[in-house]
Structures are given as C-alpha cells and as structure tokens.
ZAMARGU-4260 file (C-alpha; in steps of 0.2 Angstrom, whole numbers, plus 5000, padded with zeros to 4 digits):
<rodrens>
0) 4767/5149/5196 | 4781/5144/5184 | 4794/5156/5177 | 4791/5162/5159 | 4800/5151/5147
5) 4802/5157/5129 | 4803/5146/5113 | 4803/5151/5095 | 4789/5138/5090 | 4778/5141/5105
10) 4760/5149/5104 | 4761/5166/5110 | 4753/5172/5126 | 4735/5177/5125 | 4733/5164/5110
15) 4715/5157/5111 | 4714/5138/5108 | 4695/5135/5109 | 4692/5140/5127 | 4709/5139/5133
20) 4719/5156/5133 | 4738/5153/5133 | 4747/5161/5148 | 4765/5154/5147 | 4777/5141/5142
25) 4781/5128/5156 | 4793/5118/5146 | 4799/5113/5129 | 4805/5096/5125 | 4812/5089/5109
30) 4794/5084/5104 | 4782/5093/5114 | 4778/5111/5121 | 4770/5112/5137 | 4759/5127/5142
35) 4750/5134/5157 | 4734/5140/5151 | 4717/5147/5158 | 4700/5138/5155 | 4689/5153/5152
40) 4673/5143/5153 | 4677/5135/5170 | 4689/5149/5176 | 4704/5137/5182 | 4721/5135/5176
45) 4726/5120/5165 | 4741/5112/5157 | 4741/5109/5139 | 4754/5098/5130 | 4756/5101/5111
50) 4765/5089/5099 | 4778/5099/5089 | 4794/5090/5086 | 4807/5105/5083 | 4819/5094/5072
55) 4806/5090/5059 | 4792/5103/5060 | 4790/5122/5062 | 4775/5134/5066 | 4770/5145/5052
60) 4765/5163/5053 | 4746/5156/5054 | 4751/5145/5069 | 4749/5130/5058 | 4762/5116/5061
65) 4771/5110/5045 | 4784/5098/5041 | 4801/5105/5037 | 4802/5095/5021 | 4793/5082/5011
70) 4804/5068/5019 | 4798/5075/5037 | 4780/5073/5033 | 4779/5054/5036 | 4789/5056/5052
75) 4777/5070/5058 | 4762/5059/5055 | 4769/5044/5063 | 4774/5054/5079 | 4757/5063/5079
80) 4748/5045/5079 | 4759/5040/5094 | 4755/5056/5103 | 4737/5054/5101 | 4739/5036/5107
85) 4747/5044/5123 | 4732/5055/5126 | 4720/5041/5125 | 4731/5031/5137 | 4731/5045/5150
90) 4712/5047/5148 | 4709/5029/5151 | 4719/5030/5167 | 4710/5044/5175 | 4702/5032/5187
95) 4720/5028/5194 | 4720/5046/5201 | 4734/5052/5189 | 4734/5070/5183 | 4717/5071/5175
100) 4715/5073/5157 | 4701/5085/5153 | 4701/5082/5134 | 4712/5081/5119 | 4709/5091/5104
105) 4715/5094/5086 | 4720/5111/5080 | 4734/5119/5070 | 4738/5103/5061 | 4743/5095/5077
110) 4735/5087/5093 | 4734/5095/5111 | 4732/5086/5128 | 4722/5097/5141 | 4726/5091/5159
115) 4723/5097/5176 | 4736/5109/5182 | 4743/5104/5198 | 4757/5116/5204 | 4765/5104/5217
120) 4768/5092/5203 | 4771/5103/5188 | 4784/5113/5196 | 4800/5120/5188 | 4815/5109/5188
125) 4826/5110/5203 | 4812/5115/5215 | 4813/5098/5224 | 4798/5087/5230 | 4782/5095/5235
130) 4778/5096/5253 | 4764/5084/5259 | 4753/5085/5274 | 4757/5073/5288 | 4746/5057/5288
135) 4739/5061/5272 | 4741/5043/5264 | 4729/5045/5250 | 4736/5062/5245 | 4753/5054/5245
140) 4747/5040/5234 | 4740/5052/5222 | 4755/5062/5220 | 4765/5046/5218 | 4754/5039/5205
145) 4753/5056/5196 | 4772/5058/5196 | 4775/5041/5189 | 4763/5042/5175 | 4769/5059/5170
150) 4787/5053/5171 | 4783/5038/5160 | 4775/5048/5147 | 4789/5060/5146 | 4781/5076/5153
155) 4792/5078/5168 | 4809/5073/5173 | 4818/5070/5189 | 4812/5083/5201 | 4803/5093/5188
160) 4801/5096/5169 | 4813/5087/5158 | 4819/5101/5145 | 4825/5095/5128 | 4833/5105/5115
165) 4841/5103/5098 | 4858/5094/5103 | 4875/5101/5098 | 4892/5093/5099 | 4896/5105/5113
170) 4881/5100/5124 | 4887/5091/5140 | 4881/5074/5144 | 4876/5077/5162 | 4869/5063/5173
175) 4851/5066/5180 | 4848/5075/5197 | 4844/5062/5210 | 4825/5061/5214 | 4820/5066/5231
180) 4814/5054/5244 | 4798/5044/5243 | 4784/5055/5252 | 4778/5048/5269 | 4763/5037/5268
185) 4767/5031/5250 | 4772/5013/5246 | 4782/5009/5231 | 4789/4992/5226 | 4807/4995/5218
190) 4810/4988/5202 | 4820/4972/5202 | 4839/4973/5204 | 4847/4969/5187 | 4864/4962/5187
195) 4873/4969/5172 | 4890/4961/5176 | 4898/4949/5163 | 4907/4935/5174 | 4925/4932/5170
200) 4926/4946/5157 | 4935/4963/5156 | 4919/4970/5148 | 4905/4978/5158 | 4887/4986/5155
205) 4878/4999/5165 | 4860/4995/5172 | 4846/5006/5165 | 4834/5015/5176 | 4819/5007/5167
210) 4826/4990/5169 | 4838/4979/5159 | 4856/4983/5154 | 4865/4996/5143 | 4877/4992/5129
215) 4892/4981/5132 | 4908/4992/5136 | 4927/4989/5135 | 4939/5000/5144 | 4952/5008/5133
220) 4968/5012/5143 | 4976/5029/5143 | 4990/5030/5130 | 4998/5040/5115 | 4998/5037/5097
225) 5001/5044/5080 | 4985/5050/5071 | 4983/5050/5053 | 4990/5042/5037 | 5004/5032/5044
230) 5007/5021/5029 | 5008/5034/5016 | 4996/5037/5001 | 4983/5045/5012 | 4971/5059/5008
235) 4975/5077/5012 | 4963/5078/5026 | 4972/5063/5035 | 4988/5075/5037 | 4999/5080/5045
240) 5002/5065/5056 | 5002/5071/5074 | 5004/5064/5091 | 4989/5062/5103 | 4988/5059/5121
245) 4972/5051/5128 | 4965/5048/5146 | 4956/5032/5149 | 4939/5030/5142 | 4926/5017/5138
250) 4919/5012/5121 | 4905/5001/5116 | 4911/4985/5109 | 4897/4985/5096 | 4890/4997/5084
255) 4873/5002/5091 | 4860/4991/5085 | 4842/4992/5080 | 4838/4983/5097 | 4847/4997/5106
260) 4839/5011/5096 | 4821/5004/5096 | 4821/5004/5114 | 4826/5022/5115 | 4813/5027/5101
265) 4799/5018/5110 | 4803/5026/5127 | 4804/5044/5119 | 4790/5042/5106 | 4803/5045/5093
270) 4802/5039/5074 | 4810/5022/5072 | 4822/5022/5057 | 4820/5012/5042 | 4830/4995/5041
275) 4828/4994/5022 | 4822/4976/5024 | 4839/4970/5030 | 4833/4966/5048 | 4832/4974/5065
280) 4838/4966/5081 | 4857/4964/5081 | 4859/4973/5064 | 4868/4991/5066 | 4855/5004/5067
285) 4855/5015/5051 | 4846/5029/5044 | 4850/5040/5059 | 4856/5058/5058 | 4870/5065/5070
290) 4857/5073/5080 | 4847/5056/5082 | 4864/5049/5089 | 4867/5063/5101 | 4849/5062/5107
295) 4851/5043/5110 | 4867/5047/5121 | 4858/5060/5131 | 4844/5047/5135 | 4857/5034/5139
300) 4866/5046/5150 | 4849/5049/5159 | 4846/5030/5161 | 4862/5025/5168 | 4867/5041/5178
305) 4884/5040/5168 | 4891/5051/5155 | 4889/5044/5137 | 4892/5053/5121 | 4899/5051/5103
310) 4918/5049/5103 | 4930/5062/5097 | 4939/5058/5081 | 4955/5054/5090 | 4946/5043/5103
315) 4938/5033/5088 | 4954/5031/5079 | 4964/5026/5094 | 4951/5013/5098 | 4950/5007/5080
320) 4969/5006/5078 | 4971/4995/5094 | 4989/4998/5095 | 4993/4995/5077 | 5001/5005/5063
325) 4994/4998/5048 | 4980/5002/5036 | 4967/4990/5045 | 4970/4982/5063 | 4974/4965/5055
330) 4988/4972/5042 | 4989/4982/5026 | 4979/4970/5015 | 4961/4971/5014 | 4951/4955/5018
335) 4933/4950/5019 | 4939/4937/5032 | 4939/4952/5044 | 4926/4965/5038 | 4910/4968/5029
340) 4915/4980/5015 | 4911/4984/4997 | 4917/4976/4981 | 4920/4984/4963 | 4902/4979/4959
345) 4896/4984/4976 | 4881/4974/4980 | 4884/4959/4968 | 4883/4947/4983 | 4898/4938/4977
350) 4909/4943/4992 | 4921/4930/4999 | 4927/4923/5015 | 4916/4927/5031 | 4908/4942/5022
355) 4893/4934/5014 | 4881/4949/5018 | 4875/4959/5003 | 4872/4974/5014 | 4875/4976/5033
360) 4879/4962/5044 | 4873/4958/5062 | 4886/4966/5074 | 4899/4955/5080 | 4899/4944/5064
365) 4919/4946/5062 | 4933/4945/5075 | 4936/4959/5086 | 4952/4970/5085 | 4964/4969/5099
370) 4956/4981/5110 | 4940/4970/5109 | 4930/4981/5097 | 4920/4973/5083 | 4916/4981/5066
375) 4928/4995/5068 | 4932/4993/5049 | 4917/4992/5038 | 4898/4987/5041 | 4892/5005/5044
380) 4901/5022/5045 | 4901/5028/5063 | 4896/5047/5068 | 4909/5055/5079 | 4907/5070/5089
385) 4919/5082/5079 | 4913/5095/5066 | 4923/5093/5049 | 4940/5101/5046 | 4950/5101/5030
390) 4966/5094/5038 | 4974/5091/5054 | 4983/5107/5056 | 4979/5114/5073 | 4970/5098/5079
395) 4970/5095/5098 | 4982/5084/5105 | 4973/5079/5121 | 4960/5068/5113 | 4946/5081/5115
400) 4932/5086/5102 | 4940/5098/5090 | 4927/5113/5090 | 4937/5127/5084 | 4936/5132/5066
405) 4919/5124/5063 | 4910/5129/5047 | 4892/5123/5042 | 4884/5109/5050 | 4895/5094/5043
410) 4901/5081/5055 | 4914/5068/5053 | 4910/5049/5049 | 4923/5036/5051 | 4926/5017/5047
415) 4918/5014/5030 | 4904/5003/5027 | 4897/4988/5018 | 4895/4999/5002 | 4913/5006/5002
420) 4929/5000/4994 | 4943/4996/5005 | 4951/5013/5002 | 4937/5022/5012 | 4938/5008/5026
425) 4956/5012/5031 | 4957/5017/5050 | 4964/5034/5044 | 4951/5038/5032 | 4939/5053/5036
430) 4923/5058/5028 | 4910/5071/5031 | 4892/5072/5028 | 4878/5085/5034 | 4873/5082/5053
435) 4855/5081/5047 | 4858/5067/5034 | 4851/5049/5037 | 4860/5036/5026 | 4858/5017/5025
440) 4876/5015/5027 | 4879/5027/5043 | 4876/5022/5061 | 4886/5026/5077 | 4895/5019/5092
445) 4895/5026/5110 | 4909/5033/5121 | 4908/5033/5140 | 4918/5043/5152 | 4926/5034/5166
450) 4934/5040/5182 | 4953/5042/5182 | 4963/5029/5192
</rodrens>
C-alpha cells in the first residue's frame, strides 16, 4: 500500500463517501486529489479521483467544495464539466482492459471517479515498473494499456503519480524521470519521430513527448551589461544602474501564443483564458496569472525533458536590450514602425506605421531585435520570475532570480503593452502586479536552460 500523504483540502481518513470509506491520500495534483478507499459493500480497495483545483477552489468545513471567488466560479464549473467528460471516456473504454471505472458520482459540489485499485500500477512515484510474470502476454498488454490510459488522463506520471502543487518562483523545473523499459510480451508502436530542426537557421525547437515541437528558441550568448535606467529620467525602481554578468541561456523568440497555451490547457484539463474576441492562434496569450505561466513551464519541461521557466529580470532585460543602451532596442524615439504600444487616446484605432492593431497583434508582426526576439517592446507585458523590489539595491549580479527581501505576492512584469504609452514600454521600465492577477494586456515568454560550452 502507498505511504500516507497529507493535503489540506483532502477528505479526512474515515470519511464515508456513500459506500466508500476514505483510507488515505495517494496523490494530489493541481486539479485532483486521488484517494485509496474501501468499498464497504464489496469489501475491496478502490481508487477515487476527486476534482478539486487548489488554485480556484477550497473545501469548506462541511466538506463542500466552493470557488475562492465569484470570478473563479465559472472556471470551476468549466473544469468540472471537463472532469465529468473524462469519467465518461474512461467508463466507455472499460472494454479495452484499462483500469476499470466502477462508477462516477456527484457529491460535495464536485465529482468523483471510482476505479479499481491496482497496486502494481498505482504505486508511489519512484517505485519503478511493476514486475510481470514471464510469458504473461495478456497481463503485459493489460498493464501497458492501463498505464497509457491513466498517463494520458493525468492520473499518473512517469513511473508513478505525478504530484502537482501550487508553483512558486523557487520551484525547480526538473526534467521528468525516465520511463522504465517496456514489459516483456508487450508491443508498442513508438510515436513518429518529429524533426524540430529549423534548416539553415540559428534557432531551434525541442520535440514534445506528445508529438509536435515546442516554441522556437534563440541562444543568448553569455555576457555583461549595465542594467537599469541608462538614459536618465528613469523611475526610482530602475536605479541604481548596476553591472550584471550572465551565462548563456535560451529565450523564446516570440511571446507565448494562444496556440501554445491552448495545447497545454487541453492536455492538463486547464481552463482556457479569454481572448477578449481579439483572436487566438498566433496572438499572444493573455488573461493568465503568474501561476498559470509557471504551470505551463513545468508542463513544457516534462514534455521536452529540458529545463524551462520564466526568465529572471536580468535575463529578460539583457535579451530585450540586445546589446543596445537606448530606451528601445532601435533607439531613443518611440515608433509604431517597431512595436505595438498605446497612444494618448489608447484604443482609438488611429495608430500609425506598421502598428495597425487596436489591441494585441499576432506575434512577430514587427521586426525582431538584434538578438532575434520579437515583441520585446509592447504588445503584451511579460511575466518574469522575480518578486517585486522597490529598487536595485542588493540585486544579484549573476543573472539569477532575486529571491531575497520578497514581500507579499507581487511579481514583476516587463516590456509594456498595446495599451501603454511609450514611457512604460522602455526596456528599463519595471512594473508589478499580484501574481494571481489575470489581465488582458499581460502574457509571458519562456526561458530555457542550456548546457555550458
């Protein structure tokens, strides 16, 4: 049996959910809690999966699941619908010898999926592949089919349960553990090999475990630069100007798009953010919190086996400056030829030059900066990893995330947006908002760790 895991939102041991008595928590993910329970009618152990997204819902003292705010109620209802569809999909596939779904039931303002408990499959993370009897082909196929079905639906991760928690800026983005060898007697057709190379280019993409390619990346070479308000007239939080030395890393050429984020949302049963009617696809994703961005990075890390995250402030500014010392990478004068930013009348639709978009523009609509990054000025603000600080006194000089002195839950956003005047789109400009906020002018861009030369 699995080791007891505690979770503040979980049902207590001994709780009676109709004929099922809760024995322990097997795993808690970002959206589900998985229990070991006892069927008191049949006198057998079962596994129960409960829909309870920790970021937007909480369990009250009467065990009822409630949204944390009126704004979260819509998300909770949408996610519950997806979870119920998952239950029906599992039930319909019982004939495929997957982990059998006994039933699903509604209680406590949420939904539960009751499945057979199979200890060899539902084992703690790190326990390795379950032993199989020699020459047991049917048993091998059953185990593989069960493992794949449960993996696809997010019940388990590589080698065991995939445990989610509310992400913080200090969480490491660790690549997934390798999956064990295919059990004897099983025959699996590997997915087609995807070539993510970009011929003749200095850019690259990582293949995704589920097929396709990750976002396009450019390598940012190691170097030193002066960080802060270099041209004078900056805000207090842009001072003092200080020297920072950075190792090589990679940055996404484009701000993350709805196309990128929607794939993640569908794979993880996550709520899809509103596009305000401006378009999805290649438009930058908006209405995502800092925690949403971090969750995407963790998923991308697992999909690629690489280390992705939000860039530190200094990594962001170094990439956005691209070796320049001016207010914007093209010079000191703002120009709609190079970026999508606001006017005095904000959304009057009378912008000039290439900037013909009233709101956000598809990524890559303007020229890239000298490092090959698009939209480092304007379009949407970009979350970075750092918590807010009043100024640069005591800031790291090695390009790392500034963790010391954090107060509250504010995080920094950089780059300005379609809504903001040029003053707020300067490369040195910093702004802060609460990490839980979702705004229609805030998105993000990814960073990827690379091996040292």
